[in-house]
N, C-alpha and C positions, 0 to 999 in steps of 0.2 A: 504494500500500500504506500509506504513512504516514498518509494522511488518515483512516484508520479510527480513529486514536488522537486525532483532533481533533473527533470528533463529540460533541455534548452533548445527549443526550436527557433529557426529563422526562416520564414517563408515570404512570399510576395504579397500576402494579404494578412490582415489581422485575425486573431483568434478570439472566439467568445470566451469569457472567463468562466463559463459554466458548462460542464458536460455531465449531466446527472447530478453528481455530488459537488459540482461547481468549483473546480480548481485546476488551473494551469499556470505554470511559471515560465518566464523567459529570461535567459541569461547568457553570458560568456562571449568573449571575443574569439572567434574561431582561429584566425590567422595567428594572433598572439599566443593562444594556448598551444596550438600545434608547434610553433617555433619553440616555445618554452619547454614542451615535452621533449623535443629533439635535443635541445641544448642540455637540459638537466639530466636526461638519461645518459648522455655521454660524458658528463662532468660531475657525476654524483659522488665521486670519491673525495671531493674537497673537504666536506665536513661529515662526521659520522652520523649526525642527527638526520642527514638527508640520504644516508646510505644504508641499504639493507645488507647486514653481514652475511646473509645466506647466499647472495649472488653478486654483491658489490655494486648493484645498480641503484640509480636514483629512486628513493622511496620516502614517502612522507608519513609512514605508519608511526614511527617513534615520536615525531614532532606532534602529530595529532593526538596520540594516546597519552602523552605526558602532560596534556593540558597546557602546553606552552605555545600552541598555535592553532589556527583554523585553516580550513581549505577555502581560499578565495575563489570566487566565481565571477570574474568580470564579464560585462555584457556589452556587445555591440548590436544594437537593434537595427535591422536593415529592411524593415517592412514598409513599403510605400504607403499602405493604408493608414499607418499610424505615424509615419515620418521616421527619420533616422534619429537614433538616440543612444544613450549609455545607461548602464546600470551596474549594480554590484550586489553579489550575494556572499554571505559568509556562513560556512558550515562548521559546527563544532561537534566533535565526536568524543564519546567515552564508552568504555565497555562495562557491562554489569559486573559487579564484584565477583560473583561466582564464575563468570565467564572469562575473566581476565587470564586465569591460569589454565583454562581448559584446552584440550587439543583443538586444532583449527577446525576439524570436522564436527565438533560438538559445541562450538561457541554460540551463544545467543546473539541476535542482531545487535549492533551497537546502538547506544542512545545518541540521538542527533538533535541538535538545535540549529535552526537556520533563520537568518535575518537577511532581508534583501529589499531592494527598491530599484526603480528605473524611471526615466523621463525621456520624452522624445520632442522633436521640433514641432510636432503638430499638437503639443500640449497634452498628449496622453501620458499618464503616469500611474505608478502603483507602488505599494509598499506592503510588506507582510512579515509575519513571524510565525514559525512553525516549530513543533517539538514532537519527537517520537521517543517513547520510553518503554522498556520492558521490566517486569518484576517477576519474582518467584521462578527463576530459571526459565524465562520465556513462557510462562504460563499466563501472563497478563500482558497485553500490548495496548498502549495508549497512543492516540494521535490527536493533536490539537493544532488548529490553524486559525489565524486572524489576519485579515488584510483589508486594504482600502484601495480602490481603483477609480480612475477617471480615464476612460478609453474612448477613442474614436475608431469605430469598427464599420464593417459592411454587413448588410443583411442581403441574402440571396433568395429571391422568391421563385415564383413559378417559371419565369423567364430566365432564371439563373443569372440575372444582372445585378451588380452590386448597388445597394442603396445605403448611403452613408447615414450613420446614426451615432449618438453619443450615449455611453453607458457609465453611470457613476454609482458607486455603492460600497457598502461595507459587508464583508463576508466572514462567517465564523463556522468552523467545522469541529465537532467533538465526537470522538469515537473511542470505545473501549471494547476489546475482544478478549475472551477467555478461552483458554485451551480446554478441550474436552478430554479429561484424563491425561494420558501421556501420548495421545494420538497426534496426528498432523492436522486436526480440525480445530478451528476457532469459530466462536460465535459471540455476537454482542450487538449493542445498539450504536447507531450513528445519528447525529443530529446536524443538519445543515441549515444555515440561515444566511440570506442575502437580501439586504435592504437596497433596492435598486431604483434609479431614476433614469429613464430613457427619453431621448429626444431625437427625432428624425430631422434632417436638414431641409427636407421638402415634405410632400404629402405622405401620409401613412400608407404603406403598401396594402393593397386590397387583400392579399393573402394572409395578413395578420388578423386573427379573430379577437374581438373585444380588447383592443389596445388600451392600455392604461399607462399614463406617464410614470406614476409612482406605484411600484409593486414590491411586495415582500414575499420572497420564496422561503418558506420555513417548513421543513419536512423532517420527519422522524422515521426510522426504519430499522430493520434487522439485517445484519451483515453476516454471511457465512463464508469463511476462508478455508482453503485447503492448501497447505504449503509443505512441499518436500524438496525445495530448492537447496542446492549445496551452498549457495551464496545469494543474498537478497539483492545485490547490486548488479552482478554480471554472471548469472548462473551458467554452468556447464552441463548440468544434469538436473532432473527433477521437474516438478509440476507446481504451478501456482494457479489457483482458480478462486474466483470470488463471485458470490451471488448476493444481490442486494434488492430488497423490496422496500419502497418508501411510500409514505402517505403525506401529502401536504394539506393541512387543514387549518382553519381559523384558530382552533384551540392551541395550535403549536406556534401561532404568530403569523401564519400565511394569509395573504390577501386573496389568494385563489385556491381552489380545491383541485387536486389532481393526484394521480398515482403514477409511479414509475418503477420499472423493474429492469435491472441490468445484470448481465452475466458476462464474465470474461475468463478465458483460460489460456495459459501459456505452457508449452511443453518443450523442454530442452533434451535432445537425444544425442548422447555421445556416439558418433559413428566410428571413431577411432581415437587414438591418443591426441591427434591434431585437429580433428574435424568434429563440429557440433552442428546439428540441425535444430532449428527452432521453429515451432508452429504456434500460431496465434489465432484465436477466435474471439470476437467481441460483439456483443449485442446490446441494444437498448430499446425499451418499449415504454410508451407513455399513453395515458388516457386522461380525459378531463381537460380542464382549462389551464394547460401549462403555458407559461409565458414563452414567447418566441425565442428569447435568448437562452432559455434553459432547456430547450428541446435536445434530444439525442442527436449526435452528428458523427459522421465518419472521420476518424482520426488515423491518418496514414502519413508517413514521411513522403514529401513531395506534393501533398494535398493541403491547401489552406484550411485550417481549422474553421469549422462552422460554414464552409462553403456548401457542403452537402449535408443539409440539416432538415429534419422533419419529425413527425411523431415517433418514428421508429428508425433504427439503423442496424445493418448487418455488415460486419467487416471480417475479412480473413487475410492473413499475411504469413509469409514464410521467410526464413533467414538462414543462410549457411555461413558458418564461421570457420576460418582457418587460423589456428594458433601457430603462428610462425615461430615464435619463441615463447618461453613461459611468461614474458612480459608483453610482447606485441602480438596483436591479432588483426586480421583483416576480414571483412564480411561483405556479403551481397544480400540484397533483400528485395521483395516485391509483394504487393498486396492489392486487393480490390475491395470495394464496399458500395453499399447503396443506402440511401435515406428515402423513406417512403411513408405513406399513410394519410397525409393531408394534401400536400402539394401535388403528389404523384402517387399512382398505384405502383406496386412493386415492378410490374412489367414495363411501365412507362418511365420509371425513375432513371435518370442518367447514372452511369457507372463511374465511380471514382476509382482511380488507379494511381499507384506510386511505386517506383523502383529505383534502386541506386546501390551505392557501395560506401564503405567507411572503414575506419580503423579504431583500435583502442590501445591504450597503454596502461598497464597495471601500476597505478601511482601510489597505492597504499596496500601492500600485500596482506598485512595482518587484518585489515578491514575488508579486503576484497573489493576495493574501490578502483575502478578504471575510468579513464577519461579519453575522449577522442572526438572525431568528427564524422558525420554522415553527410553525403551529398546525394540528392534525390531529384528525380524528374516526375512531374505529375501533369494533369491536364493544363496545358498552356503555360507551364512555368517550371523553373528549376528552384531548388531550395537547398540550403545547407543547415546543419544542426550540430551544435556542440553538445555532446552527451556526457553525462555522468553515469556510467554503467550502461545497462541495456536501455534501448528506446522504449521497451514495453513496460507500461505501468499498470 
């Protein structure tokens, strides 16, 4: 779950800040990060705190785990819809006490605190704080997020033509999951709140039903997770699946009533010592008076977030990874998706697609944190993404 907040996309159109549970983050300067990785990996012997004694390579594990440093995530925003801009995120890691001395294959996920913000030339901006924590030997997982945004975005209606609008609001997410015995299953509640104000620069698109300038999305639901990944950031084997069912009602603070169900599953299959196959399926369904900016949408590398958006969405993606060395890996990926239900029937809905290639460098071995860049092509555009770990959230 937490890896969703570490994704760093850069595409040619702005993304909605909400997809079901309503959170996406944007970070990192691709060229600067790539250059830094190359330089640091070749000159990591200068100081021991930046060197892994296991292989002598550049590594930030000791710096991050001794509480003397954070992982900086600088941002260069290159999206024409929101203008060019800059941002910065800071990630602070710590290991649970019982996990600090455990073998690598039995460690609980690290606790993470993140703080970040960005601003662009079109006056889009955002700031947020998040925290992920585990207790009782990973039997309890907590996630909390609070953020504020002022964004200039595009809405794509029946004609798939961009209509500019502004979205301002404050978002809060609270989630607690409890492990079922000693199994790989977790279950617990999630609450999402987004107090939003929307303004279109021209007339309201006719495809938006019951438009309201000020709306509050407040929904509560049950989350069920299944997690057998060998690493939460950049897995080489295992499965992660999540099911969520939400209700938005006035009693929870919502100004509209709707239901939403989402299901996502990721499978990593080691084909050999050097090759890993990844498979992804992602679905979202909604009923009732759901605000247009909160509807499910297709999320693929190479596809502008929220460009393919409707009452329901179905997405599938595959990825093949070659571990060139224990530190470096390259990958190729491709996927398709459809959004349908209100604007289009499933058969008439346009097909979204995205494919490309990328690389990763294992920057913190003890945490399993890798960083790198993905370059992708989609409908009428190219995009690049600086990633912390896997692109799949």
